[in-house]
Structures are given as structure tokens and as C-alpha cells.
C-alpha positions in Angstrom: 0.0 -0.1 -0.1 1.2 3.6 -1.1 0.2 6.5 1.2 0.1 10.0 0.3 0.2 12.3 3.3 -0.2 16.2 2.8 2.4 17.5 5.2 2.1 21.2 3.7 -0.2 22.3 6.9 3.0 21.7 9.0 3.2 25.2 11.2 3.1 25.9 15.0 -0.4 25.5 15.1 -2.5 22.5 16.3 -2.7 21.2 13.0 1.0 21.3 12.7 1.8 19.5 16.1 -0.6 16.8 14.4 1.7 16.6 11.1 4.5 16.1 13.1 4.0 14.1 15.8 1.9 12.0 13.6 4.3 11.9 10.5 7.2 10.7 13.2 5.2 7.9 14.4 4.2 6.5 11.0 8.1 6.3 10.1 9.0 4.6 12.9 6.1 1.8 12.5 6.1 1.6 8.6 6.3 -2.2 7.9 3.4 -2.7 5.2 3.2 0.8 3.8 5.2 3.4 1.5 4.8 6.7 2.9 4.9 9.7 0.4 5.1 13.2 2.2 4.2 16.2 -0.1 5.6 19.3 1.4 5.6 23.0 1.3 9.5 23.8 -0.1 9.2 26.9 2.5 8.5 24.6 5.4 9.6 21.1 5.2 8.8 18.8 8.3 11.9 18.6 10.7 13.3 15.1 11.4 11.8 12.7 8.7 14.5 10.4 7.2 15.2 11.1 3.5 15.6 7.0 3.0 12.9 5.9 5.3 9.9 8.4 3.4 9.5 9.8 -0.3 9.5 13.7 -0.1 7.9 15.7 -2.7 7.6 19.3 -3.0 4.8 21.0 -4.1 4.7 24.4 -6.2 1.2 25.3 -6.2 -0.5 27.8 -3.2 -2.7 26.2 -0.8 -6.5 27.1 -1.2 -5.9 27.6 -4.9 -7.5 25.5 -8.0 -3.6 24.9 -9.3 -3.3 22.7 -6.1 -6.7 20.6 -6.3 -5.1 19.8 -10.0 -1.5 19.1 -9.1 -2.7 16.8 -5.8 -5.0 14.8 -8.3 -2.2 14.8 -10.7 0.5 13.2 -8.0 -2.3 10.7 -6.6 -1.9 9.3 -10.1 1.7 9.6 -10.9 2.9 8.6 -7.3 0.3 5.3 -7.6 -1.5 6.1 -4.2 -3.6 3.7 -2.8 -4.8 6.4 0.0 -4.1 9.8 0.0 -4.4 11.6 3.9 -5.3 15.2 4.4 -4.7 16.3 8.0 -6.9 19.5 7.2 -10.3 19.6 6.0 -8.5 21.1 2.3 -8.2 17.7 0.3 -8.1 16.8 -3.4 -11.9 16.3 -4.3 -11.4 14.5 -7.6 -8.6 12.2 -6.1 -8.0 8.6 -8.0 -7.7 7.0 -4.8 -9.6 7.1 -1.1 -8.7 10.1 0.8 -8.9 10.2 4.4 -9.3 13.6 6.1 -8.7 14.5 9.7 -11.1 16.7 11.3 -9.7 18.8 14.5 -12.8 20.3 15.6 -16.1 22.1 14.7 -15.2 25.7 15.8 -16.4 27.7 12.2 -19.7 25.9 12.8 -20.0 26.6 16.8 -18.6 30.4 16.9 -18.6 33.6 14.9 -14.4 34.0 14.2 -14.4 35.1 10.7 -15.8 37.7 8.3 -19.0 36.2 6.9 -17.8 35.1 3.2 -14.6 33.4 4.9 -16.4 31.9 7.3 -18.9 30.6 4.6 -16.4 29.3 2.6 -14.6 27.4 5.4 -17.9 25.9 6.4 -18.2 24.7 2.8 -14.3 23.3 2.5 -15.6 21.3 5.9 -19.1 20.0 4.4 -16.7 19.0 0.9 -14.2 16.9 2.6 -16.3 15.2 4.8 -18.9 14.1 2.0 -16.2 13.1 -0.3 -13.7 11.4 2.3 -13.6 7.5 2.2 -13.0 7.7 6.2 -12.8 10.7 8.5 -10.7 10.8 11.4 -11.7 12.8 14.6 -9.1 13.5 17.0 -11.7 13.2 19.8 -15.1 11.7 20.7 -16.3 15.1 21.2 -15.5 16.3 17.6 -16.7 12.7 16.5 -20.0 13.5 17.8 -19.9 17.0 16.7 -19.6 15.7 13.0 -23.4 14.9 13.2 -24.3 18.2 12.5 -22.6 17.6 8.9 -24.7 14.3 8.6 -21.3 12.1 8.6 -21.9 8.4 8.2 -20.8 6.9 11.8 -19.2 4.2 10.0 -17.1 6.2 8.2 -15.8 8.1 11.4 -13.0 6.7 13.4 -11.4 8.6 16.7 -8.0 8.8 17.3 -6.5 11.2 20.1 -3.5 13.4 19.8 -0.5 13.1 22.1 2.2 15.2 23.2 5.8 14.9 21.9 7.7 13.6 24.5 10.6 14.8 23.6 10.0 18.1 24.7 7.1 17.2 27.3 8.1 15.4 30.0 8.7 15.4 33.8 12.8 15.1 34.2 13.2 18.2 35.7 16.5 20.1 35.2 18.7 22.0 37.8 19.3 24.4 35.6 16.1 25.5 34.2 15.1 27.3 37.1 18.0 29.4 36.5 17.1 29.8 32.9 13.5 31.2 33.6 14.9 33.6 36.0 17.8 34.7 33.8 15.3 35.0 30.8 12.3 35.9 31.9 12.7 37.3 35.1 10.5 34.4 36.4 10.6 32.6 39.8 8.2 30.3 41.6 5.4 30.1 42.3 3.4 31.3 39.0 0.7 29.9 36.9 0.4 29.7 33.2 -1.9 30.9 30.8 -2.5 30.4 27.0 -3.3 33.4 24.7 -4.4 32.9 21.1 -5.9 34.7 18.1 -9.6 33.4 19.0 -8.8 34.5 22.7 -13.1 34.6 23.2 -13.1 30.8 23.0 -10.3 30.2 24.7 -12.1 32.1 27.7 -9.1 34.6 28.5 -11.0 36.8 30.3 -12.3 34.2 32.7 -8.3 33.1 33.1 -7.3 36.3 33.7 -10.1 37.0 36.2 -9.5 33.5 38.2 -6.1 34.5 38.3 -6.9 37.8 40.0 -9.5 36.5 42.5 -6.6 33.4 43.4 -3.9 36.2 44.1 -6.8 37.5 46.7 -7.7 34.3 48.2 -3.9 33.5 48.8 -2.7 36.8 49.6 0.5 35.4 47.4 2.3 37.9 45.3 2.5 35.0 42.8 3.5 35.5 39.0 1.1 35.0 35.8 3.0 33.7 32.2 1.0 34.0 29.5 2.5 32.4 26.3 1.1 33.1 22.6 0.2 36.1 20.5 0.1 39.2 22.8 -2.6 40.7 20.8 -5.2 38.1 22.2 -4.3 39.0 25.8 -4.5 42.8 25.5 -7.7 42.4 23.6 -8.7 40.2 26.9 -7.1 42.9 29.2 -9.5 45.3 27.7 -12.8 43.3 27.8 -12.0 42.8 31.6 -10.7 46.6 31.8 -7.7 46.2 33.3 -4.0 44.2 33.6 -2.6 41.7 36.3 0.2 42.6 38.1 3.2 40.4 37.8 2.4 39.8 34.3 5.0 37.7 32.3 4.5 37.6 28.4 6.1 35.7 26.0 4.9 35.6 22.6 5.3 32.5 21.1 7.6 30.0 22.4 9.1 26.9 20.6 7.8 23.9 22.5 10.9 22.6 24.4 10.5 26.3 26.1 6.9 25.8 26.7 8.0 22.4 28.7 10.3 24.0 30.9 7.5 26.7 31.5 5.1 23.6 32.6 7.7 21.6 34.4 8.3 24.5 36.7 4.8 25.9 37.1 2.3 25.8 39.7 -0.7 24.9 37.2 -1.8 25.5 34.0 -5.3 27.2 33.3 -7.3 26.9 30.4 -10.9 27.2 31.0 -11.7 27.1 27.2 -15.5 27.6 25.6 -14.6 24.9 23.5 -11.9 22.4 22.4 -11.5 19.9 19.4 -8.8 18.4 21.4 -6.7 21.1 24.1 -3.3 19.7 23.5 -2.2 22.0 26.0 -3.9 20.2 28.7 -2.2 17.2 27.5 1.2 18.6 27.1 1.2 20.1 30.6 -0.2 16.8 32.2 3.0 15.3 30.4 5.3 17.7 32.3 3.7 16.6 35.3 1.8 20.0 35.6 -1.3 20.7 38.1 -4.0 21.6 35.3 -7.2 23.3 35.9 -9.7 23.3 32.9 -13.0 23.3 31.7 -16.0 21.4 30.5 -15.6 23.1 27.3 -15.6 20.6 23.9 -13.2 17.9 24.3 -11.5 18.6 27.6 -13.1 16.6 29.8 -12.5 13.9 27.6 -8.6 14.5 27.3 -8.1 15.4 31.3 -10.1 12.2 32.5 -9.0 12.3 36.1 -5.9 14.2 35.8 -6.7 17.6 36.3 -9.4 19.6 38.0 -12.1 20.6 35.5 -15.2 23.4 36.0 -17.7 24.8 33.9 -16.0 27.8 31.8 -18.3 30.3 33.5 -17.2 29.0 37.4 -14.5 31.6 37.6 -14.5 31.6 41.6 -13.8 27.7 41.3 -11.0 28.0 39.3 -9.9 30.7 41.5 -10.0 28.5 44.8 -8.3 25.7 42.7 -5.2 28.0 42.0 -5.1 29.0 45.2 -5.2 25.6 47.0 -2.7 24.7 44.9 -0.6 27.4 45.9 -1.2 27.4 49.5 -1.0 23.6 50.2 2.2 21.3 48.7 -0.1 17.7 49.3 -2.4 19.2 47.0 0.1 20.3 44.2 1.6 17.0 44.7 -1.5 15.1 44.1 -2.7 16.7 41.2 1.1 16.5 39.7 1.1 12.7 40.2 -2.6 12.5 38.7 -1.5 14.1 35.7 1.4 12.1 34.8 -0.8 8.8 35.3 -3.5 10.4 32.9 -1.1 11.5 30.2 0.5 8.2 30.1 -2.5 7.1 28.4 -1.8 8.8 25.1 1.1 8.6 22.4 1.9 8.8 19.1 2.9 5.2 18.4 -0.7 4.4 19.5 -2.4 7.2 17.0 0.1 5.8 14.2 -1.6 2.3 14.9 -4.9 3.3 14.7 -4.3 5.7 12.1 -2.3 2.8 9.8 -5.5 0.9 10.3 -7.9 3.8 8.9 -5.9 3.8 5.6 -6.7 0.0 5.0 -10.4 0.4 6.1 -10.4 3.4 3.5 -8.6 1.3 0.6 -10.9 -1.9 1.3 -13.7 0.2 1.2 -12.6 1.4 -2.4 -12.0 -2.1 -3.6 -15.4 -2.9 -2.5 -16.6 -0.1 -4.4 -14.8 -1.3 -7.4 -16.2 -4.7 -7.6 -19.5 -3.6 -7.4 
């Protein structure tokens, strides 16, 4: 079996993490199939051995008509049995069965873009899942959401994401605290929040309020780290009408750096209104970081018993949880241990094995259709 994988979506987003993590795991377990990786020449996926996979650079711009022609041509020329699109953009007239991965249904649940753009994105989703031989959902919650698009449940497989264990692990190094102090002026205790361009769905204003109340409850002058685009943080601050004291902003940071933040933090607070998976929760738990999250979307599914879970609107509950972690070392230790136990349930090797099974189902389904 020859499988084509559209790796042009590799970047620093959640989709990019999925592409890199899954591809590396696929190359490690490649036994019964050949893997052809299609890449953006300006942004190839690092860490893929040339002698293990066939790497082909595509010239067409993403979201273009030329892209559709080029992908279709390569499916034929490269003799693919299955094509995997890790995003909703896929070759609509591919001569082989296509597997598409759906990460979330945010465009159908929240107004995040101007109407014309959001309408086009919705159309892209509908075309992808209607033409895909098999659809991978990154969580059971996303699989359930796909009912909105009337996808046949028999064509949906849940394959959970995982954390990159080279960056997100619990092996604390003595030099890390000095690194944080020197580079960021940061010393424990501190808590971590994530900013994003879609800051409203991340419930960043709620997280900021929870930290503010936790400061009053604990009477500790702890620091707050916000990683990610500062634009989202500034807009969230305008919504609540103030800035937090002792705030450290980092902008975008590499996964290795984020792992250091998580390992040395008292907590990650992620009270999103909705997540298709919620990778930062798993990444933090993999570092032994205590996590406070919400009931939004897939977050309870990912967190399991490894994190404290509140309704997104329960600001006081989250604040009390933060204060308890700051004031009670035994409580902090308990949630760190539970985080590590839960994180061990996820791995990219498992995800790769399940994904290969989806490839085989897509191929068999196509062969069955040809015989009719």
C-alpha cells in the first residue's frame, strides 16, 4: 500500500503539531506501506529521514485551483492507494480514496471570521467529509460534533492526539529555574495561561479573572505567565478593563521552552469554551504540571482524572483551585501525580497504529466499491 500524506499544513499550530507528531510515528512503524510526504518547500517537516519516506515538494499555493490539479496529478503519478489530508482542504477529485482529519467544528459553533470567509470554510468542511472515504476525529467530542455535517458514523474513527515526549516530559533539570529567572525574570510560584488569536473561545478573560481572585484568596504575590500572541491577551485585558500585576508575556515560544514552563509551574489554567482536543492540557500533564481546565468541548475527555475541571463560567471555582495549589504542597503533589498518570494514556505510536488501520479500511472500502 502506498500512502500520500499532505504535510504542507506543518506549522506552529495544533494542526502542525499533529502533522509532525503523526508523521514521525508513522515513519517509525512503517512496515506494510510506503509513505509519500508532500511538503511546502519553504516549510518542510523536520526530523524525517530521507531514506525512510519519499518526500515531494509541491509548488501550488494552498487553497488554490492549481493545488487541486497538482494533488490529483500526484495521486495518479505516484501510484497512491490512499491520500491523507490532515486538514479539511483535500483533493476533491482524487483517483484514490482520501482520509481527512477533522480537529474541531469551531467554524460551525462560533463566529470567528468575517461572514464570507467563514462561509467558505464551512463549505470546505462539508465538501471534505462528504467526499472522504474515512474521517479521523481527534476526539470523541469532535466525532459527535460531526453529526452536524451528517457524516456516516461508520466512516468516523476517533484517534487521539499525543504530546511530543522530547519536549513535554517530567524530567526536571536544575538549570531550568536559572534559565527562567535569567531570560524571563520568572521565579516560582507562577501559573501559566495560553493566549490565542481566537481568545474568546479560549475564555482568556475568564482565566485572567480567576488568577486575579486567586491572588486575593491566597494573599500571595505570584507571577502569571501568558504565552502565545500578545494581541489576544491585550484584547482580553480590554474586555475585563485592567491588566494583571506580575504578568510575564513571552509571545510564541518553541515547544522545548514551553515544556520548561510547564515543568516548573504550579498550574496551567485553560478554561476554554470549546476545544476539539485541547493539546496544551495534555502537554502540561505530560510535564507533571497541575492542570485546571473546563467542561468545554473535548477537555474533560482529554483531562480525565488528571486535572481539575470546572464549567467555563465557574471563575470562583477555578480561583479556589489555584489558591489551593499555591497554599497546599500536598494538594499540588497530588495533582501533579494524577496528571502524569493520565498523560501516559496517550502516545503518537498508538495514534499511528490506529491511523494505519484507517488507511486499510479506506482502501478496502474503495476496492469493494470497484467490485460492484
